N, CA, C and O of each residue as an XYZ file, in Angstrom:
948
protein
N       0.651     -0.866     -0.154
C       0.129      0.035      0.185
C       0.933      1.150      0.020
O       0.551      1.894     -0.883
N       1.660      1.401      0.454
C       2.770      2.239      1.158
C       3.553      2.714     -0.619
O       3.453      3.784     -1.218
N       4.135      1.706     -0.945
C       4.370      1.480     -2.505
C       3.902      2.030     -3.264
O       4.528      2.692     -4.093
N       2.496      1.917     -3.213
C       1.589      2.304     -4.364
C       1.437      4.171     -4.217
O       1.538      5.095     -5.024
N       1.196      4.089     -2.987
C       1.282      5.634     -2.706
C       2.288      6.461     -2.972
O       2.050      7.585     -3.415
N       3.681      5.990     -2.720
C       4.622      6.683     -3.097
C       4.986      6.670     -4.719
O       5.593      7.604     -5.244
N       4.601      5.656     -5.345
C       4.409      5.667     -6.785
C       3.732      6.992     -7.304
O       4.067      7.833     -8.138
N       2.694      6.846     -6.513
C       1.368      7.984     -6.957
C       1.818      9.302     -7.224
O       1.548     10.054     -8.161
N       2.902      9.521     -5.765
C       3.577     10.411     -5.855
C       4.718     10.870     -6.522
O       4.947     12.047     -6.804
N       5.287     10.093     -6.719
C       6.205     10.486     -8.231
C       5.440     10.283     -9.533
O       5.861     11.128    -10.322
N       4.835      9.800     -9.898
C       4.031     10.013    -10.912
C       3.217     11.322    -11.245
O       2.796     11.713    -12.334
N       3.103     11.966     -9.807
C       2.378     13.123    -10.218
C       3.483     14.560     -9.904
O       3.101     15.726     -9.815
N       4.747     14.122     -9.793
C       5.519     14.628     -9.832
C       6.346     15.240    -11.086
O       6.551     16.379    -11.505
N       6.660     14.151    -11.413
C       7.325     13.624    -13.232
C       6.896     14.233    -14.103
O       7.613     14.530    -15.058
N       5.181     14.718    -14.007
C       4.596     14.934    -15.367
C       4.976     16.316    -15.568
O       5.407     16.702    -16.655
N       4.768     17.441    -14.088
C       5.092     18.716    -13.929
C       6.609     18.851    -14.751
O       6.877     19.496    -15.765
N       7.424     18.037    -13.953
C       9.034     18.287    -14.380
C       9.234     18.035    -15.600
O      10.192     18.592    -16.137
N       8.362     17.099    -16.406
C       8.574     16.936    -18.037
C       8.102     18.113    -18.823
O       8.418     18.334    -19.992
N       7.260     18.902    -18.032
C       6.804     20.029    -18.842
C       7.474     21.352    -18.891
O       7.317     22.207    -19.763
N       8.393     21.426    -17.638
C       9.235     22.216    -17.245
C      10.589     22.000    -18.162
O      10.983     23.027    -18.715
N      11.086     21.218    -18.315
C      12.088     20.282    -19.112
C      11.615     20.750    -20.448
O      12.058     21.821    -20.865
N      10.748     20.054    -21.182
C      10.336     20.252    -22.131
C      10.320     21.863    -22.763
O      10.500     22.300    -23.899
N       9.988     22.563    -21.344
C       9.500     24.480    -22.037
C      11.191     24.978    -21.863
O      11.755     25.874    -22.493
N      11.662     24.252    -20.999
C      13.192     25.179    -21.122
C      14.355     24.781    -22.261
O      15.290     25.351    -22.823
N      13.677     23.347    -22.258
C      14.421     22.884    -24.404
C      14.327     23.766    -25.021
O      15.249     24.526    -25.315
N      13.019     23.870    -25.403
C      12.367     24.768    -26.517
C      12.729     25.788    -26.248
O      13.050     26.324    -27.309
N      12.993     26.847    -24.949
C      12.758     27.982    -25.277
C      14.354     28.236    -25.560
O      14.588     29.037    -26.466
N      15.496     27.642    -24.884
C      16.633     27.396    -24.821
C      17.131     27.320    -26.628
O      18.010     27.970    -27.194
N      16.566     26.691    -26.966
C      16.811     26.332    -28.339
C      16.102     27.613    -29.322
O      16.716     27.962    -30.330
N      15.198     28.071    -29.076
C      14.880     29.269    -29.757
C      15.833     30.472    -29.443
O      16.174     31.244    -30.340
N      16.199     30.593    -28.318
C      17.320     31.485    -28.024
C      18.532     31.906    -28.506
O      19.178     32.939    -28.685
N      18.623     30.219    -28.706
C      20.003     29.835    -29.735
C      20.123     30.875    -31.154
O      20.803     31.795    -31.610
N      18.960     30.020    -31.468
C      18.498     30.758    -32.941
C      18.375     32.208    -32.857
O      19.171     32.942    -33.443
N      17.535     32.592    -32.245
C      17.189     34.295    -32.160
C      17.965     34.969    -31.491
O      18.414     36.018    -31.952
N      18.179     34.686    -30.706
C      19.309     35.759    -29.601
C      21.062     35.439    -30.095
O      21.961     36.217    -29.776
N      21.220     34.607    -30.627
C      22.887     34.644    -30.896
C      22.823     35.464    -31.843
O      23.553     36.408    -31.543
N      22.163     35.693    -33.221
C      22.666     36.762    -34.207
C      22.372     37.821    -33.840
O      23.092     38.637    -34.416
N      21.199     38.634    -32.696
C      20.896     39.340    -32.423
C      22.049     40.111    -31.270
O      22.231     41.327    -31.327
N      22.587     39.464    -30.511
C      23.684     39.864    -29.802
C      24.889     39.969    -30.356
O      25.801     40.517    -29.737
N      25.077     39.423    -31.688
C      26.379     39.503    -32.512
C      25.799     41.105    -33.369
O      26.558     42.067    -33.247
N      25.050     41.221    -33.837
C      24.728     42.405    -33.937
C      24.546     43.528    -32.898
O      24.471     44.663    -33.370
N      24.474     43.414    -31.724
C      24.183     44.338    -30.496
C      25.893     44.635    -30.512
O      26.260     45.807    -30.433
N      26.643     43.832    -30.589
C      27.914     44.170    -30.277
C      28.806     44.309    -31.317
O      30.030     44.319    -31.190
N      28.034     44.444    -32.606
C      29.235     44.855    -33.631
C      29.199     46.438    -33.385
O      28.185     46.968    -32.931
N      30.275     47.121    -33.684
C      30.392     48.611    -33.577
C      29.522     49.020    -34.694
O      29.108     48.122    -35.428
N      29.038     50.754    -35.036
C      28.800     51.432    -35.895
C      29.116     52.581    -35.968
O      29.129     53.218    -34.914
N      29.479     53.256    -37.222
C      29.455     54.157    -37.217
C      28.388     55.500    -37.489
O      28.561     56.714    -37.602
N      27.497     54.817    -37.519
C      25.990     55.733    -37.753
C      25.508     56.038    -36.297
O      25.240     55.075    -35.578
N      25.385     57.259    -35.830
C      25.211     57.568    -34.166
C      23.641     57.012    -34.365
O      23.299     56.501    -33.299
N      22.532     56.931    -35.395
C      21.391     56.693    -34.842
C      21.330     55.231    -34.597
O      20.441     54.893    -33.816
N      22.012     54.363    -35.046
C      22.036     52.783    -35.097
C      22.416     52.779    -33.583
O      21.749     52.165    -32.750
N      23.529     53.504    -33.283
C      24.018     53.326    -31.994
C      22.953     53.541    -31.128
O      22.969     52.734    -30.198
N      22.040     54.328    -31.091
C      21.157     54.787    -29.928
C      20.401     53.623    -30.241
O      20.583     52.700    -29.447
N      19.529     53.379    -31.259
C      18.688     52.092    -31.379
C      19.028     50.670    -30.787
O      18.182     49.872    -30.385
N      20.749     50.419    -30.796
C      20.888     49.176    -30.146
C      21.161     49.754    -28.673
O      21.561     48.865    -27.920
N      21.075     50.726    -28.207
C      20.985     51.275    -26.829
C      20.020     51.183    -26.118
O      19.989     50.747    -24.967
N      18.926     51.700    -26.928
C      17.473     51.683    -26.442
C      17.032     49.877    -26.932
O      15.915     49.681    -26.452
N      17.276     49.225    -27.310
C      17.051     47.730    -27.628
C      17.763     46.982    -26.304
O      17.167     46.105    -25.679
N      18.714     47.305    -26.060
C      19.727     46.547    -25.021
C      18.962     46.771    -23.797
O      18.807     45.879    -22.964
N      18.351     48.269    -23.639
C      17.514     48.657    -22.453
C      16.302     47.842    -21.992
O      15.981     47.518    -20.848
N      15.569     47.533    -23.438
C      14.484     46.711    -23.504
C      14.517     45.405    -23.372
O      13.662     44.687    -22.854
N      15.759     45.038    -23.961
C      15.794     43.586    -23.719
C      15.710     42.944    -21.924
O      15.174     41.990    -21.361
N      16.810     44.419    -21.416
C      17.114     43.803    -19.929
C      15.685     44.366    -18.909
O      15.558     44.308    -17.686
N      14.931     44.794    -19.741
C      13.930     45.066    -18.710
C      13.295     43.562    -17.662
O      13.021     43.574    -16.462
N      13.227     42.561    -18.496
C      12.609     41.469    -17.134
C      13.717     41.389    -15.993
O      13.339     40.809    -14.975
N      15.004     41.866    -15.990
C      15.474     41.572    -15.214
C      15.120     42.929    -13.877
O      15.705     42.960    -12.795
N      14.141     43.850    -14.283
C      14.276     44.560    -13.156
C      12.669     44.490    -13.268
O      12.331     44.926    -12.168
N      11.512     44.194    -13.960
C      10.149     44.432    -14.205
C       9.449     43.069    -12.911
O       9.816     41.894    -12.936
N       8.782     43.440    -12.255
C       8.181     41.793    -11.808
C       7.544     41.012    -12.686
O       6.854     41.403    -13.627
N       7.811     39.732    -12.330
C       7.345     38.800    -13.467
C       5.683     38.365    -13.841
O       5.090     37.491    -14.474
N       5.431     39.332    -13.180
C       3.526     39.317    -12.689
C       3.177     40.812    -13.538
O       2.031     41.030    -13.932
N       4.323     41.817    -13.769
C       3.841     42.813    -14.817
C       4.016     42.532    -15.963
O       3.250     42.995    -16.809
N       5.240     41.557    -16.383
C       5.355     41.179    -18.118
C       4.566     40.168    -18.056
O       3.924     40.292    -19.099
N       4.171     39.227    -17.524
C       3.032     38.397    -17.596
C       1.524     38.828    -17.833
O       0.788     38.362    -18.703
N       1.246     39.661    -17.036
C       0.129     40.416    -17.269
C      -0.188     41.082    -18.846
O      -1.200     40.866    -19.513
N       0.984     41.953    -19.229
C       0.959     42.405    -20.475
C       1.216     41.327    -21.644
O       0.518     41.333    -22.659
N       2.192     40.459    -21.457
C       1.972     39.271    -22.428
C       0.315     38.013    -22.612
O      -0.252     37.254    -23.398
N       0.253     38.511    -21.420
C      -1.403     37.445    -21.292
C      -2.310     38.390    -22.095
O      -3.173     37.847    -22.784
N      -2.205     40.175    -22.100
C      -3.103     41.091    -22.931
C      -2.772     40.982    -24.402
O      -3.587     41.203    -25.298
N      -1.306     40.564    -24.609
C      -1.157     40.593    -25.752
C      -1.502     39.490    -26.391
O      -1.990     39.579    -27.518
N      -1.283     38.102    -25.702
C      -1.898     36.892    -26.190
C      -3.411     36.491    -26.387
O      -3.878     35.647    -27.151
N      -4.248     37.578    -25.219
C      -5.682     37.265    -25.385
C      -6.382     37.554    -26.780
O      -6.023     38.349    -27.649
N      -7.319     36.821    -26.766
C      -8.588     36.945    -28.140
C      -8.736     38.042    -28.039
O      -8.794     38.565    -29.151
N      -8.879     39.009    -26.911
C      -9.410     40.495    -27.322
C      -8.657     41.638    -27.409
O      -9.163     42.759    -27.461
N      -7.456     41.419    -27.430
C      -6.374     42.416    -27.929
C      -5.059     41.530    -28.557
O      -4.718     40.349    -28.492
N      -4.566     42.632    -29.135
C      -3.384     42.271    -29.437
C      -3.119     41.198    -31.200
O      -3.587     41.139    -32.337
N      -1.943     40.472    -30.239
C      -1.771     39.458    -31.440
C      -2.671     38.464    -31.156
O      -2.957     37.818    -32.163
N      -3.293     38.057    -30.025
C      -4.462     36.961    -29.658
C      -5.771     37.380    -30.862
O      -6.537     36.572    -31.388
N      -5.735     38.684    -31.052
C      -7.373     39.239    -31.627
C      -6.754     38.936    -32.681
O      -7.510     38.109    -33.191
N      -5.709     39.071    -33.489
C      -5.660     38.859    -34.863
C      -5.497     37.537    -35.463
O      -5.713     37.195    -36.626
N      -5.048     36.803    -34.398
C      -5.245     35.094    -34.760
C      -6.360     34.862    -34.772
O      -6.892     34.300    -35.729
N      -7.012     35.246    -33.683
C      -8.771     34.553    -33.422
C      -9.453     34.937    -34.765
O     -10.147     34.070    -35.295
N      -9.346     35.965    -35.279
C      -9.745     36.703    -36.659
C      -9.203     35.784    -37.938
O      -9.881     35.690    -38.961
N      -8.132     35.226    -37.811
C      -7.929     34.691    -38.612
C      -7.708     33.197    -38.367
O      -6.708     32.555    -38.689
N      -8.705     32.789    -37.799
C      -9.057     31.462    -37.003
C      -8.111     30.469    -36.360
O      -8.114     29.241    -36.444
N      -7.448     31.134    -35.819
C      -5.976     30.442    -35.238
C      -6.478     30.470    -33.937
O      -7.419     31.239    -33.740
N      -5.982     29.675    -32.826
C      -6.146     29.349    -31.804
C      -5.593     30.191    -31.004
O      -4.430     30.366    -31.369
N      -5.974     31.091    -29.658
C      -5.211     32.061    -29.105
C      -4.242     31.161    -28.494
O      -4.318     29.963    -28.223
N      -2.981     32.326    -28.286
C      -2.157     31.630    -27.402
C      -2.237     31.608    -26.159
O      -1.836     30.602    -25.575
N      -2.629     32.407    -25.625
C      -3.115     32.462    -24.067
C      -3.188     30.954    -23.443
O      -3.865     30.113    -24.035
N      -2.486     30.616    -22.239
C      -3.234     29.326    -21.824
C      -2.668     28.215    -22.890
O      -3.567     27.447    -23.233
N      -1.581     27.979    -23.410
C      -0.868     26.996    -24.385
C       0.434     26.614    -23.992
O       1.079     27.373    -23.268
N       0.796     25.789    -24.283
C       2.171     25.240    -24.206
C       3.327     26.326    -25.428
O       4.529     26.496    -25.220
N       2.565     26.903    -26.615
C       3.119     27.742    -27.264
C       3.406     29.248    -26.912
O       4.301     30.028    -27.239
N       2.206     29.352    -26.055
C       2.130     31.004    -25.516
C       3.384     30.839    -24.178
O       4.087     31.824    -23.952
N       3.591     29.538    -23.338
C       4.360     29.898    -22.508
C       6.148     29.468    -22.886
O       7.172     29.480    -22.203
N       5.927     29.208    -23.929
C       7.324     29.529    -24.860
C       7.655     30.720    -25.353
O       8.783     31.184    -25.187
N       6.492     31.491    -26.165
C       7.045     32.773    -26.041
C       7.130     33.621    -25.133
O       7.816     34.611    -25.389
N       6.448     33.527    -23.721
C       6.807     34.390    -22.777
C       7.803     33.531    -22.049
O       7.840     34.410    -21.188
N       8.334     32.963    -21.761
C       9.849     32.345    -21.687
C      11.015     32.876    -22.303
O      12.094     33.081    -21.747
N      10.700     33.095    -23.571
C      11.569     33.744    -24.428
C      11.850     34.987    -24.240
O      12.944     35.465    -24.542
N      10.774     35.731    -23.656
C      11.153     37.230    -23.473
C      11.531     37.682    -22.290
O      11.898     38.822    -22.007
N      11.398     36.459    -21.390
C      11.629     36.422    -19.760
C      13.147     36.654    -19.802
O      13.873     37.617    -19.552
N      13.411     34.917    -20.372
C      14.693     35.087    -20.560
C      15.984     35.148    -21.315
O      17.083     34.594    -21.303
N      15.260     36.200    -22.064
C      16.387     36.944    -23.579
C      17.574     37.434    -22.500
O      18.667     36.871    -22.442
N      17.227     38.469    -21.730
C      18.573     38.621    -21.279
C      19.639     37.868    -20.567
O      20.837     38.149    -20.604
N      19.094     36.883    -19.913
C      19.716     35.978    -19.232
C      20.770     35.370    -20.454
O      21.843     34.894    -20.081
N      20.450     35.396    -21.867
C      21.421     34.585    -22.719
C      21.957     35.571    -23.489
O      23.103     35.338    -23.873
N      21.342     36.876    -23.920
C      21.893     38.105    -24.742
C      23.128     38.386    -24.111
O      24.214     38.292    -24.682
N      22.974     38.712    -22.997
C      23.894     39.461    -22.134
C      25.638     38.551    -22.185
O      26.734     39.082    -22.362
N      25.367     37.271    -21.990
C      26.810     36.817    -21.660
C      27.186     36.580    -23.030
O      28.406     36.583    -23.192
N      26.289     36.314    -24.375
C      26.792     36.302    -25.397
C      27.202     37.590    -26.144
O      28.090     37.718    -26.987
N      26.400     38.467    -25.672
C      27.190     39.903    -26.230
C      28.329     40.305    -26.067
O      29.042     40.811    -26.934
N      28.742     40.014    -24.349
C      29.810     40.374    -24.003
C      30.883     39.263    -24.305
O      31.972     39.447    -23.760
N      30.723     37.925    -25.236
C      31.980     37.421    -25.738
C      32.044     37.646    -27.029
O      33.019     37.265    -27.677
N      30.772     38.448    -27.720
C      31.253     38.813    -29.457
C      31.878     40.261    -29.037
O      32.648     40.630    -29.924
N      31.789     41.232    -27.926
C      32.453     41.796    -27.759
C      33.784     42.195    -27.698
O      34.431     43.210    -27.955
N      34.058     40.684    -27.128
C      35.498     40.804    -26.819
C      36.244     39.897    -27.972
O      37.242     39.252    -27.651
N      35.674     39.853    -29.515
C      36.152     39.306    -30.356
C      37.356     40.249    -31.066
O      37.121     41.185    -31.831
N      38.450     39.884    -30.727
C      39.274     41.109    -31.530
C      38.773     41.747    -33.159
O      37.869     41.295    -33.862
N      39.404     42.561    -33.367
C      38.762     43.195    -34.593
C      39.754     42.329    -35.700
O      39.292     41.892    -36.754
N      40.942     42.181    -35.364
C      41.586     41.330    -36.611
C      40.868     40.120    -36.829
O      41.204     39.531    -37.856
N      40.180     39.708    -36.306
C      39.338     38.710    -36.185
C      38.546     38.940    -37.683
O      38.831     38.468    -38.783
N      37.456     39.841    -37.285
C      36.904     40.217    -38.306
C      37.669     40.671    -39.358
O      37.347     40.195    -40.446
N      38.599     41.461    -39.357
C      39.150     41.843    -40.721
C      39.569     40.543    -41.702
O      38.963     40.320    -42.750
N      40.579     39.791    -41.268
C      40.597     38.698    -41.035
C      39.390     38.011    -42.415
O      39.490     37.855    -43.632
N      38.487     37.801    -41.555
C      37.257     36.901    -42.231
C      36.762     37.476    -43.223
O      36.253     36.816    -44.128
N      36.826     39.160    -43.255
C      36.474     40.186    -44.431
C      37.381     39.554    -45.518
O      36.744     38.880    -46.327
N      38.623     39.610    -45.713
C      39.403     38.847    -46.375
C      39.246     37.848    -46.986
O      39.302     37.889    -48.215
N      38.940     36.354    -46.144
C      39.310     35.072    -46.531
C      37.472     34.793    -47.262
O      37.200     33.976    -48.142
N      36.797     35.433    -46.793
C      35.282     34.887    -47.020
C      34.207     36.158    -47.069
O      33.718     36.832    -46.163
N      34.018     36.203    -48.810
C      33.300     37.525    -48.955
C      31.935     37.451    -48.656
O      31.301     38.500    -48.779
N      31.077     36.001    -48.130
C      29.610     36.277    -47.892
C      29.582     36.119    -46.686
O      30.241     35.268    -46.089
N      28.557     37.192    -46.006
C      28.638     37.318    -44.518
C      28.332     36.611    -43.474
O      28.760     36.659    -42.321
N      27.258     35.699    -44.163
C      26.819     34.343    -43.407
C      27.675     33.535    -43.028
O      27.700     33.134    -41.864
N      28.666     33.087    -44.089
C      29.403     32.157    -44.071
C      30.706     32.831    -42.922
O      31.388     32.128    -42.176
N      30.765     33.826    -43.002
C      31.758     34.823    -42.221
C      31.757     34.258    -41.245
O      32.543     33.485    -40.697
N      30.143     34.961    -40.845
C      29.410     35.011    -39.334
C      29.805     33.024    -38.647
O      30.348     32.757    -37.575
N      29.291     31.972    -39.732
C      29.660     30.692    -38.929
C      30.278     30.161    -39.133
O      30.034     28.998    -38.811
N      31.668     30.407    -39.848
C      33.110     29.910    -39.635
C      34.175     30.522    -39.050
O      35.215     29.985    -38.669
N      33.848     31.759    -38.990
C      34.795     32.750    -38.027
C      34.703     33.556    -36.905
O      35.368     33.958    -35.950
N      33.571     33.631    -37.429
C      33.106     34.671    -35.667
C      32.624     33.691    -34.601
O      33.185     33.641    -33.507
N      31.586     32.912    -34.913
C      30.738     31.592    -33.910
C      31.386     31.316    -33.547
O      31.439     31.783    -32.409
N      32.765     30.224    -33.921
C      33.525     29.828    -32.824
C      33.980     30.994    -31.804
O      34.045     30.590    -30.642
N      34.254     32.126    -31.959
C      34.897     32.558    -31.167
C      34.190     33.273    -29.760
O      34.635     33.938    -28.824
N      32.687     32.693    -30.200
C      31.991     33.117    -29.043
C      31.320     31.911    -28.259
O      30.438     31.991    -27.404
N      32.071     30.545    -28.851
C      31.102     29.047    -27.924
C      30.850     29.303    -26.746
O      29.791     29.076    -26.162
N      32.118     29.951    -26.186
C      31.664     29.346    -24.720
C      30.837     30.413    -23.986
O      30.369     30.154    -22.877
N      30.622     31.732    -24.635
C      29.373     33.068    -24.188
C      28.405     32.042    -24.092
O      27.895     31.630    -23.050
N      28.114     31.531    -25.613
C      26.890     30.830    -26.146
C      26.186     29.477    -25.444
O      25.025     29.077    -25.530
N      27.318     28.937    -24.726
C      26.984     27.688    -24.087
C      26.851     28.182    -22.582
O      26.269     27.498    -21.739
N      27.318     29.180    -22.352
C      27.341     29.703    -21.232
C      25.551     30.287    -20.881
O      24.778     29.936    -19.989
N      25.419     31.070    -21.761
C      24.120     31.654    -21.733
C      23.067     30.627    -22.196
O      21.922     30.800    -21.776
N      23.282     29.690    -22.922
C      22.302     28.494    -23.050
C      22.026     27.871    -21.779
O      20.861     27.664    -21.438
N      23.025     27.550    -21.035
C      22.654     26.852    -19.610
C      21.880     28.025    -18.507
O      20.896     27.941    -17.772
N      22.757     29.011    -18.778
C      21.949     30.255    -17.903
C      20.263     30.374    -18.124
O      19.321     30.535    -17.348
N      20.379     30.222    -19.483
C      18.747     30.384    -20.007
C      17.886     29.237    -19.576
O      16.869     29.325    -18.887
N      18.433     28.129    -20.078
C      17.754     26.715    -19.291
C      17.419     26.424    -17.931
O      16.505     25.697    -17.542
N      18.370     27.156    -17.148
C      18.260     27.333    -15.528
C      17.031     28.132    -15.052
O      16.165     27.786    -14.248
N      17.163     29.294    -15.746
C      16.314     30.569    -15.337
C      14.685     29.811    -16.114
O      13.760     29.800    -15.301
N      14.421     29.381    -17.160
C      13.235     28.681    -17.361
C      12.849     27.602    -16.585
O      11.632     27.422    -16.560
N      13.645     26.694    -15.832
C      13.217     25.990    -14.928
C      12.473     26.277    -13.631
O      11.698     25.624    -12.932
N      13.117     27.777    -13.558
C      12.580     28.078    -12.132
C      11.516     29.077    -12.391
O      11.185     29.727    -11.399
N      11.027     29.293    -13.284
C       9.596     30.467    -13.573
C       8.539     30.109    -12.699
O       8.297     28.931    -12.434
N       7.933     31.008    -12.263
C       6.701     30.867    -11.913
C       5.824     31.794    -12.268
O       4.892     31.334    -12.928
N       5.766     33.527    -11.963
C       5.399     34.589    -12.159
C       4.712     34.597    -13.167
O       3.482     34.631    -13.184
N       5.624     34.558    -14.343
C       5.438     34.942    -16.209
C       4.264     33.469    -16.499
O       3.155     33.575    -17.021
N       4.864     32.227    -16.021
C       4.039     31.137    -16.827
C       2.782     30.872    -16.284
O       1.891     30.303    -16.915
N       2.653     31.375    -14.820
C       1.338     31.465    -14.182
C       0.552     32.094    -14.673
O      -0.433     31.414    -14.963
N       0.442     33.431    -15.018
C      -0.141     34.734    -15.754
C      -0.440     34.150    -16.839
O      -1.610     34.360    -17.160
N       0.404     33.190    -17.877
C       0.377     33.312    -19.315
C      -0.312     31.807    -19.671
O      -0.967     31.631    -20.698
N      -0.065     30.746    -18.663
C      -0.840     29.129    -19.206
C      -1.279     28.662    -17.944
O      -1.806     27.550    -17.946
N      -1.149     29.450    -16.534
C      -2.206     28.940    -16.042
C      -1.889     27.521    -15.081
O      -0.971     27.553    -14.262
N      -2.574     26.522    -15.230
C      -2.162     24.970    -14.500
C      -2.884     24.128    -15.029
O      -3.818     23.554    -14.470
N      -2.457     23.946    -16.356
C      -3.324     22.759    -17.325
C      -2.521     21.840    -17.126
O      -1.339     22.007    -17.427
N      -2.887     20.862    -16.672
C      -1.899     19.366    -16.501
C      -1.516     18.882    -17.988
O      -2.164     18.524    -18.972
N      -0.195     19.037    -17.688
C       0.820     18.071    -18.918
C       0.718     18.779    -20.125
O       0.670     18.176    -21.197
N       0.669     20.409    -20.028
C       0.856     21.304    -21.131
C       1.490     22.636    -20.084
O       2.570     23.207    -20.235
N       0.870     22.794    -19.442
C       1.276     24.286    -18.946
C       1.783     24.180    -17.331
O       2.789     24.778    -16.950
N       1.230     23.618    -16.728
C       1.718     23.263    -15.399
C       3.014     22.719    -14.863
O       3.181     21.566    -14.466
N       3.892     23.659    -14.895
C       5.311     23.640    -14.686
C       5.891     23.161    -13.451
O       5.056     23.424    -12.586
N       6.751     22.673    -12.993
C       6.955     22.328    -11.287
C       6.951     23.204    -10.807
O       6.738     22.837     -9.651
N       7.059     24.588    -10.775
C       6.910     25.344    -10.016
C       5.658     25.768     -9.365
O       5.434     25.958     -8.170
N       4.772     25.895    -10.547
C       3.121     25.972    -10.185
C       2.907     24.613     -9.347
O       2.647     24.691     -8.147
N       3.006     23.509     -9.919
C       2.954     22.098     -8.661
C       3.123     22.063     -8.092
O       2.383     21.332     -7.434
N       4.365     22.743     -7.255
C       4.940     23.249     -5.897
C       3.844     24.062     -5.060
O       3.186     23.725     -4.076
N       3.869     24.960     -5.617
C       2.635     26.016     -4.971
C       1.146     25.283     -4.797
O       0.355     25.387     -3.859
N       1.031     24.459     -6.100
C      -0.624     23.884     -5.615
C      -0.370     22.900     -4.879
O      -1.426     22.592     -4.325
N       0.342     22.320     -4.605
C       0.602     21.264     -3.549
C       0.761     21.480     -1.826
O       0.448     20.722     -0.908
N       1.500     23.105     -1.810
C       1.837     23.502     -1.193
C       0.205     23.992      0.009
O      -0.195     23.820      1.160
N      -0.264     24.758     -1.473
C      -1.976     25.319     -0.980
C      -2.736     24.024     -0.538
O      -3.626     24.202      0.294
N      -2.563     23.030     -0.877
C      -3.211     21.578     -0.676
C      -2.851     20.987      0.687
O      -3.441     20.089      1.287
N      -1.854     21.614      1.026
C      -1.032     20.709      2.621
C      -0.568     19.470      1.881
O      -0.333     18.638      2.758
N      -0.418     19.148      1.148
C      -0.240     18.248      0.575
C       1.831     18.007      0.388
O       2.428     17.882     -0.681
N       2.452     18.013      1.794
C       3.665     18.484      1.644
C       4.952     17.210      1.306
O       6.183     17.226      1.291
N       4.103     16.373      1.111
C       5.120     14.882      0.409
C       5.413     15.244     -0.807
O       6.525     15.089     -1.312
N       4.163     15.893     -1.518
C       4.797     16.146     -3.285
C       5.678     17.179     -3.312
O       6.794     17.187     -3.832
N       5.017     18.211     -2.619
C       5.952     19.667     -2.431
C       7.295     18.987     -2.066
O       8.247     19.545     -2.612
N       7.642     17.875     -1.246
C       9.029     18.155     -0.902
C       9.561     16.816     -2.311
O      10.766     16.690     -2.531
N       8.996     16.339     -2.756
C       9.568     15.621     -3.926
C      10.125     16.604     -5.186
O      11.169     16.729     -5.826
N       8.530     17.340     -5.139
C       9.327     18.297     -6.463
C      10.212     19.247     -6.089
O      11.058     19.436     -6.963
N      10.366     20.038     -4.952
C      11.427     20.780     -4.426
C      12.664     20.087     -4.638
O      13.626     20.529     -5.266
N      12.554     18.715     -3.944
C      14.005     18.272     -4.125
C      14.123     17.744     -5.682
O      15.232     17.975     -6.165
N      13.597     17.368     -6.179
C      14.048     17.344     -7.840
C      14.919     18.570     -8.458
O      15.932     18.561     -9.158
N      13.972     19.845     -7.820
C      14.117     21.152     -8.500
C      15.766     21.601     -7.954
O      16.683     22.100     -8.606
N      15.699     21.159     -6.348
C      17.341     21.290     -6.094
C      18.347     20.526     -6.341
O      19.482     20.709     -5.901
N      17.938     19.477     -7.178
C      19.322     18.638     -7.342
C      19.649     18.913     -8.784
O      20.754     18.598     -9.225
N      18.426     19.683     -9.798
C      18.773     19.535    -10.707
C      19.337     21.183    -10.672
O      20.283     21.290    -11.453
N      19.131     22.002    -10.238
C      19.557     23.338     -9.737
C      21.199     23.162     -9.755
O      22.056     23.723    -10.438
N      21.294     22.081     -8.652
C      22.636     21.894     -8.139
C      23.849     21.520     -9.664
O      24.951     21.987     -9.953
N      22.903     20.412    -10.379
C      23.901     20.422    -11.455
C      24.260     21.462    -12.560
O      25.340     21.639    -13.124
N      22.673     22.314    -12.771
C      23.176     23.258    -13.564
C      24.386     24.042    -13.128
O      25.558     24.107    -13.497
N      23.711     24.564    -12.279
C      25.211     25.455    -11.271
C      26.511     24.952    -11.732
O      27.419     25.573    -12.283
N      26.426     23.592    -11.374
C      28.288     23.350    -11.411
C      28.503     23.097    -12.739
O      29.692     22.979    -13.038
N      27.525     22.950    -13.827
C      27.776     23.555    -15.149
C      28.210     24.760    -15.832
O      28.933     25.088    -16.773
N      27.507     25.242    -15.013
C      27.923     26.843    -15.422
C      28.977     27.332    -14.691
O      29.598     28.288    -15.156
N      29.392     26.721    -13.325
C      30.467     27.197    -12.950
C      31.556     26.808    -13.757
O      32.448     27.644    -13.897
N      31.719     25.308    -14.528
C      32.682     24.955    -15.153
C      32.795     25.648    -16.384
O      33.962     25.650    -16.774
N      32.039     26.214    -17.109
C      32.181     26.553    -18.412
C      32.433     27.886    -18.206
O      32.690     28.559    -19.204
N      32.416     28.461    -17.036
C      32.365     30.315    -16.839
C      33.982     30.156    -16.771
O      34.523     31.172    -17.208
N      35.119     28.926    -16.245
C      36.377     29.147    -15.959
C      37.013     29.339    -17.467
O      38.158     29.783    -17.551
N      36.235     28.989    -18.722
C      36.808     29.068    -19.765
C      36.841     30.709    -20.470
O      37.109     30.982    -21.640
N      36.554     31.472    -19.585
C      35.734     33.028    -19.965
C      36.959     33.561    -20.115
O      37.711     33.562    -19.140
N      37.319     34.025    -21.165
C      38.396     35.646    -20.758
C      38.437     36.061    -19.662
O      37.399     36.436    -19.118
N      39.689     36.117    -19.002
C      39.884     36.785    -18.011
C      39.814     38.254    -18.095
O      40.337     38.454    -19.191
N      39.495     39.399    -17.621
C      39.455     40.672    -17.899
C      40.822     41.009    -17.676
O      41.461     40.619    -16.699
N      41.489     42.096    -19.037
C      42.536     42.809    -18.435
C      43.030     43.278    -17.184
O      44.081     43.917    -17.136
C-alpha cells in the first residue's frame, strides 16, 4: 500500500517536471537561433549615431525582465495573447487558436523573460572578439553569413554555451510569468514551480518535498555546469 502511494506521488511529480524540462529545452533552442544573431548585431560597432542609439534602446528593452516583476511582464504578455487584444485578437480573427493558456504561449513568454540571461553573456563574448578576426574573416570569406558561421561564431562558443545553460536554468525556475500566461493545465502548462505552489496550498507536503527536491538536485547540476563553463571565459585585462 505504501509503495503504491509513493508511486502515485512520483507520478504526480514527474509530469510537471517533464513540462518544465520541455519548456526549458524549447526556449533555449529558440534563444540560440534568435538571440545569437541579435547579440552579434548588438556587439558590432557602428559608425552611424542613429544605429548606436537604437542598439542602446534595444539593450535597455531586452534588460527589462531583470527589473520588472514577473507578474507585470506576464500581465502584458497575457493581454497581447488574449483573444480580445493584440496578437491574440489577430490570430482569432484568422481562425488560429489563442496563444494564452497554451504551451506555445509559455514558450513565447519564456523567450521574452529569459532573453537578457542569454543575450548578455553572448553579447559580452562577441564584444571581446578582436577586430583583427573580423578583418581576416572579411578577406577570406566575402559572404557575411559564412563569415559569421565559420570565423566569428566559434570565437563566442563559450559565451553561447554559458548563455544557453543560464537560460535553461532560469526557465526551469520560472513562476510568475508562466502562471499568468499558462495557468495550470496538467501536462501542458503546469510546470514544476506551479505544481509546488499548488501542493503547498493543498497541504500535500510529501508531493511538495519530492518536487522541491528534484528542483534542488537539478539546480545544483546546472550550477556546477555553469561554474565549469565560466572557467573558460577570458579573464579581464
